[in-house]
SELUM-708364 format. One record per residue: residue in one letter; y, z, x of N, C-alpha, C, CB in turn; residue number from 0. Coordinates in Angstrom, 2 decimals. Glycine has a CB too. Example, Ala and Ser with C-alpha at 12.3 -4.5 7.8 and 13.67 -1.06 7.14 Angstrom:
SELUM-708364
<"A", <-5.69, 7.80, 13.19>, <-4.50, 7.80, 12.30>, <-3.30, 7.80, 13.20>, <-4.47, 9.05, 11.31>, 0> <"S", <-2.25, 7.08, 12.85>, <-1.06, 7.14, 13.67>, <0.03, 7.87, 12.90>, <-0.60, 5.72, 14.08>, 1> 
//
This chain:
SELUM-708364
<"M", <106.66, 112.99, 116.35>, <105.37, 112.32, 116.23>, <104.60, 112.95, 115.07>, <104.56, 112.41, 117.55>, 0> <"G", <103.96, 112.10, 114.27>, <103.23, 112.58, 113.09>, <101.93, 113.25, 113.45>, <102.96, 111.43, 112.15>, 1> <"S", <101.27, 113.78, 112.46>, <99.98, 114.42, 112.68>, <98.93, 113.35, 112.98>, <99.56, 115.25, 111.45>, 2> <"V", <97.80, 113.81, 113.48>, <96.71, 112.89, 113.79>, <96.29, 112.15, 112.52>, <95.50, 113.64, 114.40>, 3> <"I", <96.19, 112.87, 111.39>, <95.80, 112.23, 110.14>, <96.81, 111.16, 109.75>, <95.66, 113.27, 109.03>, 4> <"T", <98.08, 111.51, 109.81>, <99.11, 110.55, 109.44>, <99.09, 109.35, 110.37>, <100.49, 111.22, 109.47>, 5> <"D", <98.94, 109.59, 111.67>, <98.91, 108.47, 112.61>, <97.72, 107.57, 112.34>, <98.88, 108.98, 114.05>, 6> <"H", <96.56, 108.15, 112.09>, <95.38, 107.34, 111.78>, <95.57, 106.61, 110.46>, <94.12, 108.21, 111.73>, 7> <"L", <96.17, 107.26, 109.50>, <96.42, 106.64, 108.21>, <97.37, 105.45, 108.38>, <97.01, 107.66, 107.22>, 8> <"A", <98.44, 105.65, 109.13>, <99.39, 104.55, 109.37>, <98.70, 103.39, 110.08>, <100.59, 105.05, 110.20>, 9> <"T", <97.87, 103.69, 111.07>, <97.15, 102.64, 111.78>, <96.22, 101.89, 110.83>, <96.35, 103.24, 112.95>, 10> <"G", <95.58, 102.61, 109.93>, <94.72, 101.96, 108.95>, <95.50, 101.03, 108.05>, <94.00, 103.00, 108.11>, 11> <"Y", <96.68, 101.47, 107.61>, <97.54, 100.62, 106.79>, <97.98, 99.38, 107.57>, <98.77, 101.41, 106.30>, 12> <"Q", <98.32, 99.56, 108.84>, <98.75, 98.42, 109.65>, <97.62, 97.42, 109.81>, <99.23, 98.89, 111.04>, 13> <"W", <96.43, 97.92, 110.05>, <95.26, 97.04, 110.17>, <95.02, 96.30, 108.86>, <94.01, 97.84, 110.58>, 14> <"E", <95.04, 97.04, 107.75>, <94.81, 96.45, 106.43>, <95.84, 95.36, 106.14>, <94.87, 97.54, 105.34>, 15> <"A", <97.10, 95.62, 106.43>, <98.15, 94.64, 106.18>, <97.98, 93.40, 107.04>, <99.52, 95.25, 106.43>, 16> <"T", <97.55, 93.58, 108.27>, <97.37, 92.45, 109.18>, <96.18, 91.60, 108.76>, <97.19, 92.94, 110.61>, 17> <"V", <95.08, 92.23, 108.37>, <93.92, 91.48, 107.88>, <94.30, 90.70, 106.62>, <92.72, 92.43, 107.59>, 18> <"Y", <94.99, 91.37, 105.72>, <95.46, 90.74, 104.49>, <96.33, 89.52, 104.80>, <96.25, 91.76, 103.63>, 19> <"L", <97.25, 89.67, 105.74>, <98.12, 88.56, 106.13>, <97.31, 87.38, 106.63>, <99.11, 89.02, 107.22>, 20> <"E", <96.32, 87.62, 107.46>, <95.51, 86.53, 108.00>, <94.70, 85.83, 106.92>, <94.58, 87.05, 109.09>, 21> <"I", <94.19, 86.59, 105.97>, <93.46, 85.99, 104.85>, <94.41, 85.11, 104.05>, <92.83, 87.08, 103.95>, 22> <"W", <95.61, 85.64, 103.75>, <96.60, 84.86, 103.00>, <96.92, 83.56, 103.72>, <97.89, 85.69, 102.79>, 23> <"V", <97.20, 83.64, 105.02>, <97.58, 82.46, 105.81>, <96.47, 81.42, 105.77>, <97.89, 82.86, 107.26>, 24> <"A", <95.22, 81.85, 105.92>, <94.09, 80.91, 105.89>, <93.97, 80.26, 104.52>, <92.78, 81.63, 106.25>, 25> <"L", <94.11, 81.05, 103.46>, <94.03, 80.50, 102.11>, <95.17, 79.53, 101.84>, <94.04, 81.62, 101.07>, 26> <"E", <96.37, 79.92, 102.24>, <97.52, 79.05, 102.00>, <97.39, 77.74, 102.77>, <98.83, 79.75, 102.40>, 27> <"K", <96.90, 77.81, 103.98>, <96.73, 76.60, 104.79>, <95.74, 75.64, 104.13>, <96.25, 76.96, 106.22>, 28> <"K", <94.69, 76.20, 103.57>, <93.64, 75.36, 102.98>, <93.96, 74.91, 101.55>, <92.32, 76.09, 102.99>, 29> <"Y", <94.58, 75.82, 100.75>, <94.73, 75.55, 99.31>, <96.16, 75.54, 98.80>, <93.96, 76.56, 98.55>, 30> <"G", <97.11, 75.98, 99.60>, <98.49, 76.02, 99.14>, <98.90, 77.43, 98.71>, <98.69, 75.05, 97.99>, 31> <"R", <100.20, 77.63, 98.60>, <100.77, 78.95, 98.31>, <100.32, 79.51, 96.96>, <102.27, 78.88, 98.36>, 32> <"D", <100.35, 78.67, 95.92>, <100.00, 79.18, 94.59>, <98.57, 79.70, 94.52>, <100.20, 78.09, 93.55>, 33> <"V", <97.65, 78.98, 95.12>, <96.25, 79.40, 95.11>, <96.08, 80.65, 95.97>, <95.32, 78.26, 95.61>, 34> <"A", <96.74, 80.69, 97.12>, <96.66, 81.88, 97.98>, <97.17, 83.10, 97.22>, <97.49, 81.67, 99.28>, 35> <"R", <98.28, 82.96, 96.52>, <98.84, 84.07, 95.75>, <97.86, 84.51, 94.67>, <100.19, 83.65, 95.10>, 36> <"E", <97.29, 83.56, 93.96>, <96.35, 83.88, 92.87>, <95.10, 84.60, 93.39>, <95.95, 82.60, 92.13>, 37> <"I", <94.52, 84.06, 94.45>, <93.30, 84.66, 95.00>, <93.58, 86.05, 95.57>, <92.70, 83.75, 96.09>, 38> <"C", <94.66, 86.18, 96.32>, <94.97, 87.48, 96.93>, <95.33, 88.52, 95.87>, <96.13, 87.34, 97.92>, 39> <"A", <96.06, 88.12, 94.84>, <96.40, 89.08, 93.78>, <95.14, 89.57, 93.08>, <97.35, 88.42, 92.74>, 40> <"K", <94.22, 88.66, 92.78>, <92.98, 89.05, 92.13>, <92.13, 89.92, 93.06>, <92.18, 87.81, 91.70>, 41> <"A", <92.06, 89.55, 94.32>, <91.27, 90.33, 95.27>, <91.83, 91.74, 95.44>, <91.21, 89.62, 96.62>, 42> <"M", <93.14, 91.87, 95.56>, <93.75, 93.19, 95.72>, <93.53, 94.04, 94.47>, <95.26, 93.06, 96.03>, 43> <"Y", <93.74, 93.45, 93.30>, <93.54, 94.18, 92.05>, <92.07, 94.61, 91.91>, <93.98, 93.32, 90.84>, 44> <"D", <91.16, 93.65, 92.12>, <89.73, 93.95, 91.96>, <89.26, 94.98, 92.98>, <88.91, 92.67, 92.11>, 45> <"A", <89.77, 94.91, 94.20>, <89.41, 95.91, 95.22>, <89.91, 97.28, 94.77>, <90.01, 95.54, 96.60>, 46> <"G", <91.10, 97.33, 94.21>, <91.64, 98.58, 93.69>, <90.77, 99.14, 92.58>, <93.05, 98.39, 93.19>, 47> <"V", <90.35, 98.27, 91.65>, <89.48, 98.71, 90.55>, <88.18, 99.29, 91.10>, <89.18, 97.54, 89.59>, 48> <"R", <87.57, 98.58, 92.01>, <86.29, 99.02, 92.59>, <86.46, 100.38, 93.28>, <85.75, 97.97, 93.59>, 49> <"F", <87.51, 100.50, 94.07>, <87.75, 101.74, 94.80>, <88.12, 102.88, 93.85>, <88.87, 101.54, 95.84>, 50> <"G", <88.93, 102.59, 92.83>, <89.29, 103.60, 91.85>, <88.07, 104.14, 91.12>, <90.27, 103.02, 90.84>, 51> <"K", <87.15, 103.26, 90.72>, <85.92, 103.70, 90.06>, <85.12, 104.61, 90.98>, <85.06, 102.49, 89.64>, 52> <"R", <85.00, 104.22, 92.22>, <84.24, 105.02, 93.19>, <84.89, 106.38, 93.40>, <84.13, 104.28, 94.52>, 53> <"M", <86.20, 106.41, 93.47>, <86.89, 107.69, 93.70>, <86.78, 108.60, 92.48>, <88.37, 107.44, 94.04>, 54> <"A", <86.77, 108.04, 91.28>, <86.56, 108.86, 90.07>, <85.15, 109.46, 90.08>, <86.77, 108.01, 88.78>, 55> <"E", <84.17, 108.66, 90.47>, <82.79, 109.17, 90.59>, <82.74, 110.28, 91.62>, <81.81, 108.03, 90.98>, 56> <"H", <83.38, 110.06, 92.74>, <83.39, 111.05, 93.82>, <84.08, 112.34, 93.38>, <84.10, 110.47, 95.06>, 57> <"A", <85.17, 112.21, 92.62>, <85.91, 113.38, 92.14>, <85.15, 114.12, 91.04>, <87.28, 112.95, 91.63>, 58> <"G", <84.27, 113.42, 90.35>, <83.55, 114.02, 89.24>, <84.38, 114.14, 87.97>, <83.06, 115.38, 89.63>, 59> <"A", <85.53, 113.50, 87.96>, <86.42, 113.50, 86.79>, <87.35, 112.30, 86.92>, <87.24, 114.84, 86.68>, 60> <"N", <87.89, 111.86, 85.78>, <88.81, 110.73, 85.85>, <90.07, 110.96, 85.03>, <88.13, 109.47, 85.39>, 61> <"D", <90.43, 112.21, 84.83>, <91.66, 112.51, 84.12>, <92.84, 112.42, 85.08>, <91.60, 113.90, 83.45>, 62> <"L", <94.03, 112.63, 84.58>, <95.24, 112.49, 85.38>, <95.29, 113.54, 86.50>, <96.48, 112.61, 84.50>, 63> <"A", <94.82, 114.74, 86.24>, <94.81, 115.78, 87.28>, <93.89, 115.37, 88.43>, <94.36, 117.14, 86.69>, 64> <"A", <92.74, 114.79, 88.12>, <91.82, 114.32, 89.16>, <92.44, 113.16, 89.93>, <90.47, 113.89, 88.54>, 65> <"L", <93.11, 112.26, 89.21>, <93.79, 111.15, 89.88>, <94.85, 111.68, 90.84>, <94.43, 110.20, 88.84>, 66> <"K", <95.60, 112.67, 90.43>, <96.62, 113.28, 91.29>, <95.98, 113.81, 92.57>, <97.35, 114.41, 90.55>, 67> <"A", <94.90, 114.55, 92.44>, <94.23, 115.13, 93.61>, <93.70, 114.04, 94.54>, <93.07, 116.03, 93.16>, 68> <"V", <93.07, 113.02, 93.97>, <92.52, 111.94, 94.79>, <93.64, 111.16, 95.45>, <91.65, 111.00, 93.93>, 69> <"W", <94.67, 110.78, 94.69>, <95.78, 109.99, 95.24>, <96.43, 110.74, 96.39>, <96.83, 109.67, 94.15>, 70> <"E", <96.67, 112.04, 96.22>, <97.32, 112.82, 97.27>, <96.45, 112.94, 98.51>, <97.67, 114.20, 96.75>, 71> <"S", <95.13, 112.96, 98.34>, <94.26, 113.04, 99.51>, <94.18, 111.71, 100.25>, <92.85, 113.48, 99.09>, 72> <"L", <94.29, 110.61, 99.53>, <94.22, 109.29, 100.15>, <95.57, 108.82, 100.70>, <93.72, 108.28, 99.15>, 73> <"Y", <96.62, 109.13, 99.99>, <97.95, 108.64, 100.31>, <98.94, 109.78, 100.37>, <98.40, 107.59, 99.29>, 74> <"P", <98.90, 110.58, 101.41>, <99.85, 111.69, 101.45>, <101.28, 111.16, 101.45>, <99.61, 112.58, 102.70>, 75> <"M", <101.94, 111.35, 100.32>, <103.25, 110.76, 100.12>, <104.32, 111.40, 101.00>, <103.65, 110.87, 98.67>, 76> <"G", <104.31, 112.72, 101.06>, <105.30, 113.40, 101.87>, <106.68, 113.45, 101.25>, <105.38, 112.74, 103.19>, 77> <"D", <106.86, 112.83, 100.12>, <108.14, 112.82, 99.45>, <107.99, 113.50, 98.09>, <108.68, 111.37, 99.29>, 78> <"D", <108.90, 113.29, 97.20>, <108.91, 113.97, 95.91>, <107.75, 113.55, 95.02>, <110.22, 113.71, 95.19>, 79> <"T", <107.19, 114.53, 94.33>, <106.17, 114.30, 93.31>, <106.62, 115.01, 92.05>, <104.76, 114.80, 93.78>, 80> <"E", <106.54, 114.31, 90.93>, <106.83, 114.91, 89.63>, <105.49, 115.04, 88.90>, <107.87, 114.05, 88.79>, 81> <"W", <105.24, 116.20, 88.31>, <103.96, 116.44, 87.67>, <104.15, 117.44, 86.55>, <102.91, 116.94, 88.68>, 82> <"D", <103.76, 117.04, 85.32>, <103.83, 117.98, 84.20>, <102.51, 118.06, 83.42>, <104.96, 117.58, 83.25>, 83> <"G", <101.45, 117.52, 83.99>, <100.15, 117.53, 83.35>, <99.86, 116.28, 82.53>, <100.05, 118.72, 82.47>, 84> <"K", <100.90, 115.60, 82.08>, <100.71, 114.36, 81.31>, <101.35, 113.15, 82.00>, <101.30, 114.51, 79.91>, 85> <"R", <102.23, 113.44, 82.96>, <102.94, 112.38, 83.65>, <102.98, 112.72, 85.14>, <104.39, 112.18, 83.08>, 86> <"L", <102.62, 111.75, 85.95>, <102.58, 111.91, 87.40>, <103.44, 110.82, 88.01>, <101.12, 111.84, 87.94>, 87> <"V", <104.39, 111.24, 88.84>, <105.28, 110.27, 89.47>, <105.36, 110.60, 90.96>, <106.71, 110.30, 88.82>, 88> <"F", <105.04, 109.62, 91.78>, <105.17, 109.75, 93.23>, <106.36, 108.92, 93.68>, <103.87, 109.30, 93.96>, 89> <"H", <107.15, 109.49, 94.59>, <108.28, 108.80, 95.21>, <107.99, 108.71, 96.71>, <109.65, 109.55, 94.94>, 90> <"N", <108.27, 107.58, 97.30>, <108.10, 107.43, 98.74>, <109.20, 106.50, 99.27>, <106.68, 106.87, 99.09>, 91> <"Q", <109.88, 106.93, 100.30>, <110.99, 106.16, 100.85>, <110.61, 105.30, 102.04>, <112.09, 107.09, 101.24>, 92> <"A", <109.35, 105.25, 102.39>, <108.91, 104.44, 103.53>, <107.66, 103.65, 103.13>, <108.63, 105.33, 104.78>, 93> <"C", <107.47, 102.53, 103.78>, <106.30, 101.71, 103.49>, <105.75, 101.12, 104.78>, <106.64, 100.58, 102.48>, 94> <"V", <104.58, 101.60, 105.18>, <103.94, 101.11, 106.39>, <103.58, 99.63, 106.25>, <102.68, 101.93, 106.70>, 95> <"I", <103.20, 99.22, 105.06>, <102.83, 97.81, 104.84>, <104.05, 96.92, 105.09>, <102.28, 97.59, 103.40>, 96> <"K", <105.19, 97.29, 104.53>, <106.40, 96.50, 104.73>, <106.78, 96.45, 106.20>, <107.55, 97.07, 103.90>, 97> <"S", <106.79, 97.60, 106.86>, <107.18, 97.60, 108.27>, <106.19, 96.80, 109.12>, <107.29, 99.03, 108.79>, 98> <"T", <104.92, 96.81, 108.74>, <103.92, 96.02, 109.48>, <104.17, 94.53, 109.28>, <102.49, 96.39, 109.03>, 99> <"L", <104.36, 94.12, 108.04>, <104.61, 92.70, 107.78>, <105.91, 92.24, 108.43>, <104.65, 92.43, 106.28>, 100> <"E", <106.89, 93.12, 108.50>, <108.17, 92.77, 109.14>, <107.98, 92.50, 110.64>, <109.20, 93.91, 108.94>, 101> <"M", <106.98, 93.09, 111.26>, <106.72, 92.87, 112.69>, <106.40, 91.41, 112.98>, <105.56, 93.76, 113.17>, 102> <"Y", <105.89, 90.70, 111.98>, <105.43, 89.34, 112.19>, <106.49, 88.29, 111.91>, <104.24, 89.09, 111.33>, 103> <"D", <107.69, 88.71, 111.58>, <108.83, 87.79, 111.42>, <108.48, 86.59, 110.54>, <109.30, 87.31, 112.80>, 104> <"L", <108.01, 86.89, 109.33>, <107.62, 85.86, 108.38>, <108.85, 85.28, 107.69>, <106.64, 86.43, 107.33>, 105> <"P", <108.78, 84.04, 107.25>, <109.87, 83.51, 106.43>, <110.04, 84.38, 105.18>, <109.59, 82.02, 106.02>, 106> <"D", <111.27, 84.52, 104.71>, <111.57, 85.43, 103.60>, <110.72, 85.17, 102.36>, <113.02, 85.32, 103.23>, 107> <"D", <110.55, 83.89, 101.99>, <109.79, 83.60, 100.77>, <108.33, 83.99, 100.93>, <109.91, 82.12, 100.42>, 108> <"L", <107.75, 83.76, 102.09>, <106.36, 84.13, 102.34>, <106.23, 85.65, 102.37>, <105.85, 83.52, 103.67>, 109> <"F", <107.14, 86.32, 103.05>, <107.12, 87.78, 103.11>, <107.15, 88.37, 101.71>, <108.30, 88.31, 103.93>, 110> <"H", <108.03, 87.87, 100.88>, <108.18, 88.39, 99.52>, <106.89, 88.19, 98.72>, <109.35, 87.71, 98.81>, 111> <"D", <106.33, 87.00, 98.76>, <105.10, 86.72, 98.01>, <103.95, 87.62, 98.47>, <104.70, 85.25, 98.16>, 112> <"I", <103.75, 87.69, 99.77>, <102.66, 88.48, 100.32>, <102.84, 89.95, 99.96>, <102.59, 88.31, 101.84>, 113> <"A", <104.03, 90.45, 100.12>, <104.30, 91.87, 99.88>, <104.10, 92.25, 98.42>, <105.71, 92.21, 100.31>, 114> <"M", <104.61, 91.47, 97.51>, <104.51, 91.81, 96.09>, <103.06, 91.80, 95.62>, <105.35, 90.85, 95.25>, 115> <"V", <102.27, 90.87, 96.11>, <100.87, 90.77, 95.70>, <100.05, 91.89, 96.32>, <100.29, 89.41, 96.09>, 116> <"F", <100.38, 92.31, 97.51>, <99.62, 93.36, 98.19>, <99.49, 94.60, 97.30>, <100.29, 93.73, 99.51>, 117> <"C", <100.55, 94.94, 96.62>, <100.59, 96.18, 95.84>, <99.78, 96.11, 94.54>, <102.01, 96.51, 95.51>, 118> <"E", <99.20, 94.98, 94.22>, <98.35, 94.89, 93.03>, <97.16, 95.85, 93.14>, <97.85, 93.45, 92.84>, 119> <"G", <96.79, 96.21, 94.36>, <95.70, 97.16, 94.56>, <96.00, 98.52, 93.95>, <95.42, 97.31, 96.02>, 120> <"D", <97.28, 98.94, 93.95>, <97.64, 100.22, 93.34>, <97.34, 100.21, 91.84>, <99.13, 100.53, 93.58>, 121> <"H", <97.76, 99.15, 91.20>, <97.52, 99.00, 89.76>, <96.02, 99.01, 89.48>, <98.17, 97.70, 89.23>, 122> <"G", <95.27, 98.24, 90.25>, <93.82, 98.18, 90.07>, <93.16, 99.52, 90.30>, <93.22, 97.15, 91.00>, 123> <"F", <93.64, 100.27, 91.30>, <93.06, 101.57, 91.59>, <93.15, 102.49, 90.38>, <93.77, 102.22, 92.79>, 124> <"V", <94.32, 102.55, 89.76>, <94.50, 103.42, 88.59>, <93.62, 102.94, 87.45>, <95.98, 103.46, 88.15>, 125> <"K", <93.57, 101.63, 87.20>, <92.74, 101.11, 86.11>, <91.26, 101.38, 86.36>, <92.97, 99.60, 85.94>, 126> <"G", <90.83, 101.29, 87.61>, <89.45, 101.60, 87.92>, <89.14, 103.09, 87.78>, <89.12, 101.15, 89.32>, 127> <"F", <90.10, 103.91, 88.14>, <89.92, 105.36, 88.05>, <89.79, 105.77, 86.59>, <91.09, 106.10, 88.72>, 128> <"N", <90.68, 105.25, 85.76>, <90.63, 105.52, 84.31>, <91.47, 104.45, 83.61>, <91.17, 106.97, 83.98>, 129> <"P", <90.83, 103.53, 82.91>, <91.57, 102.43, 82.29>, <92.56, 102.87, 81.22>, <90.60, 101.46, 81.68>, 130> <"D", <92.47, 104.13, 80.77>, <93.39, 104.62, 79.75>, <94.68, 105.19, 80.32>, <92.71, 105.67, 78.92>, 131> <"I", <94.69, 105.44, 81.62>, <95.92, 105.93, 82.25>, <96.87, 104.76, 82.41>, <95.62, 106.61, 83.63>, 132> <"Q", <98.09, 104.93, 81.94>, <99.11, 103.88, 82.04>, <99.77, 103.94, 83.42>, <100.17, 104.02, 80.92>, 133> <"F", <99.88, 102.78, 84.06>, <100.47, 102.71, 85.40>, <101.64, 101.74, 85.38>, <99.41, 102.26, 86.45>, 134> <"T", <102.74, 102.15, 85.96>, <103.88, 101.26, 86.17>, <104.55, 101.61, 87.49>, <104.90, 101.36, 84.98>, 135> <"W", <105.28, 100.66, 88.00>, <106.13, 100.91, 89.16>, <107.53, 101.17, 88.62>, <106.10, 99.72, 90.19>, 136> <"G", <108.14, 102.23, 89.06>, <109.53, 102.49, 88.69>, <110.47, 101.75, 89.62>, <109.82, 103.99, 88.73>, 137> <"K", <110.14, 101.76, 90.89>, <110.90, 101.05, 91.93>, <109.92, 100.60, 92.98>, <112.03, 101.96, 92.56>, 138> <"R", <110.35, 99.59, 93.75>, <109.50, 99.10, 94.83>, <110.35, 98.72, 96.02>, <108.66, 97.89, 94.37>, 139> <"I", <109.97, 99.24, 97.16>, <110.66, 98.89, 98.40>, <110.64, 97.39, 98.62>, <110.03, 99.62, 99.60>, 140> <"F", <109.56, 96.73, 98.21>, <109.46, 95.29, 98.39>, <110.43, 94.51, 97.51>, <108.05, 94.85, 98.10>, 141> <"R", <111.07, 95.18, 96.58>, <112.13, 94.55, 95.78>, <113.49, 95.00, 96.30>, <111.98, 94.91, 94.28>, 142> <"D", <113.51, 95.42, 97.54>, <114.73, 95.90, 98.21>, <115.35, 97.11, 97.52>, <115.75, 94.79, 98.27>, 143> <"E", <114.51, 97.92, 96.90>, <114.96, 99.18, 96.33>, <114.74, 100.26, 97.38>, <114.21, 99.51, 94.99>, 144> <"P", <115.43, 101.40, 97.28>, <115.37, 102.40, 98.34>, <114.06, 103.16, 98.45>, <116.47, 103.38, 98.14>, 145> <"E", <113.19, 103.03, 97.46>, <111.93, 103.76, 97.47>, <110.91, 103.06, 96.59>, <112.13, 105.21, 97.02>, 146> <"C", <109.67, 103.47, 96.78>, <108.62, 103.09, 95.83>, <108.42, 104.27, 94.88>, <107.27, 102.71, 96.56>, 147> <"V", <108.22, 103.95, 93.62>, <107.95, 104.96, 92.61>, <106.76, 104.49, 91.81>, <109.19, 105.21, 91.69>, 148> <"W", <105.69, 105.29, 91.86>, <104.48, 105.03, 91.09>, <104.48, 105.98, 89.90>, <103.19, 105.20, 91.96>, 149> <"I", <104.34, 105.45, 88.70>, <104.36, 106.27, 87.49>, <103.01, 106.13, 86.80>, <105.53, 105.84, 86.53>, 150> <"M", <102.38, 107.27, 86.55>, <101.07, 107.29, 85.90>, <101.15, 108.28, 84.74>, <99.93, 107.68, 86.91>, 151> <"E", <100.73, 107.82, 83.57>, <100.82, 108.65, 82.38>, <99.47, 108.74, 81.69>, <101.87, 108.09, 81.41>, 152> <"A", <99.13, 109.96, 81.29>, <97.88, 110.20, 80.60>, <97.88, 109.50, 79.24>, <97.63, 111.70, 80.44>, 153> <"P", <96.70, 109.17, 78.73>, <96.64, 108.59, 77.39>, <97.34, 109.53, 76.39>, <95.16, 108.33, 76.97>, 154> <"D", <98.04, 108.94, 75.45>, <98.75, 109.69, 74.42>, <99.82, 110.62, 74.98>, <97.78, 110.48, 73.61>, 155> <"A", <100.35, 110.27, 76.15>, <101.40, 111.12, 76.77>, <102.69, 111.02, 76.00>, <101.63, 110.72, 78.23>, 156> 
//
């Protein structure tokens, strides 16, 4: 059994994924899949930007070292981290969001669309924290890869 923090964190992720799913379903029912995808992608990205800006303000810095500290406090990865001062890479072999969405036995195409758009918040978070930090995904569990890999590089890295 995980720690209290981890259990609460996982529960928060499960709640977030379920709320997100219900919003998607309502949008798709009213406007169709393409509009639901567009609105949810923008909302996740914009929410990430807003939260990233707030976390940079809270940290009092927005460089890559500050991003590392904030990211680790919000999302304890528990897996490998690569860090050399100019490049930050997190590896994670589990995804609470994926396992939560899998509980609902969604059709494969819907599951894939919902899952891929959900992660736009990560990209937005980094851009909000510091728009000069380059963000890419190296791998994604939602693409049936064995892990998620978030890559963040300082400007001029």
